[in-house]
N, C-alpha and C positions, 0 to 999 in steps of 0.2 A: 535540414530535417528537424532541428530542434523546435523551431517556431511552429506553433499550432496554427491551423487555418480557422480556428474557432476561438475568438477572443470576446470576452464580455465588453459591453459598451461602457462599463464603469471603470473605475481606477484599477480594479483587480480583475483577474480572469474569471472569477465567480463571485457570488454574493449570496446572502441568505435567501433571496428570491429564487435564484437559479437552483439552489440546493433544495428548497421546498418543491420546486417544479420537478426536480430529479426524483425526489421521493415518490411523488405521484406516478411518475413515468415508469419507475422500475419496481414498484411495490408488488406487483403480481409475479415477478420473476425471482426476486431475491428472498433470502431468509432473514427474518428478524432474529438475529443471533442472540444467544442468552448472555446474561451477566452472571458470573460466578463469584462467590466470596469464600474466604477461608479464615477461620479464627487463628489457625496456626501462622499463616502468612501475615495476618494483622499484627499478631504478637511480635513476629520477627521484625516487622517494619516500624512498629509503633504508630501505625496509621490504620485507617479502615480502607481496604483496597477492594476495588470493583473491577473484575476482569471481563472486558468486552471480547467475546470469543469469535472474532472474525475468522479464526482457524476452522470454524464450522460453516463458513459461508458456502452456499451451494446455489445452483440454479435449476429450475424445472425445465425439462426437455419435453415439449408437447408434440414433437414431430415424429415420435415413434407411435406405433399402433397402441401400445400401452404406455401411459405416462409413468415415468420413473425418475428417481432422483439422480442427478448427474453432477458430480462434483466439479467445481471449477478450481480444483486442486487446493481447496481449503484456504482461501485467501480473500482479502478485502477487494482485490482488483476487479472482481466481477461486478461490483457496484458501479464503478466508473465506466467499465467497458459496456455494460448494459445501457447506461445512460447515453453514452456516445452513439451506440448503434441505433437506439430508438429515437434519437434526436434528429437523425438524417431524414430528409424528405425522400419521397419515393424515387425520384429520378437519381438522386445521389446514391441511395441504398442499392439500386439495381446494379450499379457498377462495382459494388463491393467496398471493402475496407482494406487498408494496408498498414502494417506495422513491422517493426523489427524487435524481436525479443525471443529469448529462449526460456523464460521463466513464467511466473504466474500470469503476467499480462497476456502472453501469447495464447495460453489456454483459455483465459477468460474472454478474450476478444473472439476467439474461434467459436466458443460456446454461445456467446451473445449473438454472433452473426448467424449461427445455426438456428437459433430461436426465431430470428426474423426471416430466415430463408434466403440469405444473401451470401455471396462469396467473401471469404476472408483469406487474404494473401499474407502469410507470415514469413518474414525473412529471419532465418535461424542460422547462427554460425555452425559450420559443419562439425565442429568439435563438441557440440552440445550433446549431453547424454541422450542415448537413443530413446529412453523412456519418456523424455520431455517431448521429443519430436512425435512419438507415437501418441502422446496425450493430445497434442494439437490436432493430429490427423483424426483421432477418435471423435473429435467435435466437429469434423468436417472442414478444418482449416487446410489450405494448400500451402505446404512447406516449400520455401525456396531457399536453397543453401547459399551461404556467403562464407568468405574467409573469416576467421575468428578475430577480427579487429572492428572497432567502432566505425572506422572509415569505410571498410568494405560493407558492413551492414547497412550503413546509410546510403552508400552508393547504389547497392543492389535495390534497396527499397525505393530510391528515387527512380530507378529504371522501371520498376514494377508500377509505380504510380503513373509514369508516362505511358506505359503500355496499356494499362487497364482503365485509366481515368478514375480509379477508386479514390476514396477519401482517406487521408492520413489520420490515424488515431495514435498519437504519441503515447508512450507508456505513462508519462506523468505531466508533461508540459502541454496540457490541453485543458481548457476550461470545463469541458464536459466531464472529463475524468475527475477533476477537482470537485465539481459539483456532486457527482455521484458518491465520492468518498465522504463528502460532508454529511451525507444522510446518516452516517454512523452516530454522529452527535445528536441528531434529532431523536434517535432511539435511546441512546444512553441517558439523556436528560429526562426521558419518560421512565426509564427503568430504575435510575438512581439519581433523582433530582437533587440530592444533597451534595453531590460532588462539587469540590472547589478547585480541583486540579485534574488535568488530563496529561498523561505521559504517552508520547507517540514516537515510534521509530521514525528516523529521518534518513532519506536517501536522495532521490530526485526531488522530493518535496510535494508530490501530488497528494499523498494521504494527509500529511500534517497541514497543508494549505487548506484543504476542505474542512478539516477538523477545526482549525483556528478561526476561519471565517465564520463558520456556523456558531461555534462556542462564544466568540466575542460579540457576535451580533445579538445572541440571546441573553448572555450575561457577561458584560465586559469585565467583571471581577474574576471570572474563571481564569486560572493560570494555565497556559499551554506550554509544556516543556518537551523539548526534543531529546531523544535518547540516541546516542551516536557512538559507534565503536572507535577506539583510539586509532586504529589502523585505517580509518576512512573518515577523518574528522574535518572534512571540508566545510561542513555547515558551521561548525564552531569557529573556524578560521574566517569564514565569510562574514559571520556576524561581527567578529572583532575588527575586520578590515573595512566593513561597510560596503563590500562589493563581492561578487562571486569569485571564489578561489577554486582553482582546479588543481588537484594533486597530481604529481607526476606518476604516482602509482598508489594502489590501495592494498592493504594486507589485513584481512579479517576473516574470521570464520563465518561472519554474517554476510553471506554472499548476496543477499537481497538488498544490502545497504552500501553498495559500491558505486552507485550512480552519483552524478553531481547535480546541483541545483540548476534549474532551467530559467529562462527569461520570464516565464509566467509565475513560477513558484517562488523565486527569490524575493520579489517585492512583498509577498505575503509573509514569508519567513522573517524577513527583515523587520516588518512592521508589527506582526502579531504574535510571534513566538517569543515567549518571555526569557527563555534561557535554553542552553544546550548542555546536557549532562553527558560527559565522556565516560565510557565504560570499557573496561579491559575484556579481552576475549575470555579469559578464565572466569570472569564474573558472569558472562553470557552463558557459558557452559553450566555453571552452577545454577543459574536461573532455569535453564532447560530441565535440569534434574529436579528442581523443586516443583516445576509445573507437572512433570511426569509423576513424581512421588506423592505430591499433596493434592494438586488439582485433578490428577488422573487424566491429564491432557498432554498430548505430544505436540510440541511447539518447535518450529524451526528456529535457528539462532536469531534471525531478524525479528521474529515474533516475540522472543523471550527477552529482548533487550530492555523493554519497559520495566519489567520486574527487576532485572539486574540494576537498572538505574536507581530505582527507589530504595534498594538495599545497599547501594554503594556508599562509601564514606563521603564521596564528594556531594552527595545529596543529604545523607543523614547528619553530617557535621556542619552543613551550611546553614547559618542562622537565618538566611534570607528565606528559606523554605520551611521554617519551623511551624508556620501556620497552615501548611498543606496537610489537612487532616483527613479529607475524604477524597481519595485519589482513584480516578479511572485509568486503567492500563489497557491499552489496545493490544491484544494478542493477534497480530496482523496476519499470521499465516501458519499453517501446519504442514507445509510441504518440506519434509525432511528426508534426506537420504539416510536410511537406517544404518548403513555401514559407517557413515560419517558420525552419526549419533553415538553409536557404540564406541567408536574410537575416541570421541570427545569425552565420553564418560570415563574412559580409562586414564585420561590425562591426570 
């Protein structure tokens, strides 16, 4: 299930050409998300910070009688999902798409499939929150339940693929997803051309792969730094080992950052990500508070980790990054359970 059936003919799963093609393909469906700044956060960090608000990412639903905005749960994932769906030829599309996910990817793929008018079969672990399942159904996705293990999810998804003949769209290990996510950089460099550094959350690597490939192609001098929670630090260990490291378990409040690098994302992370900044959960919670109090934006833990990274001692006291003066931080998602949010704030 990990290996995508869509691989670039080049050395990597995507490139600047596929990213620019994706921008054209998805332009009419996605939002050009804003970039926010804050003098208060600039003063705290000692840098000029530019917050790319993918937490505001949405998609247009043209299939209702009245067009209305339809949120893809406020996350970057809609870019990649939309690119994957609209990359399919008509024969492939007619059979639908298949994935396994209970998070932002599930809803984003269901929404993108709805826009094209094709089936989306989403394998979801049966212990997933009911609100997440309902969100997928709201966008027309067909929910198929699995046991709450990776093995079960992949096994059920494989069975659905065989039964439907649909196209697999992996949550991150897919060149179409990577290309779609890379369009974020094309926007950032127009909105804030002075940036010299981009800090990106890292999990399976789909987002940071697209960001790194686009940024380094346009300006090789731009630094691309990954932000990773200590309780799920496989990317840092992988970079040190020179090969993919799989952790026996993960433990972090950043539930969107618990996946491991894939066969298509690892080569990009290995070759183009300049460093990985490790962040404690308490620093992530503090960054969520700052986003809420100062930017007036509600960010999920995974989305707040970039700010946590730039404020961390491991970044602030590292002379290697003293020349990082104009920093773009990708606020990757705003899908937060308010109960968890308030509990985190009380810690």
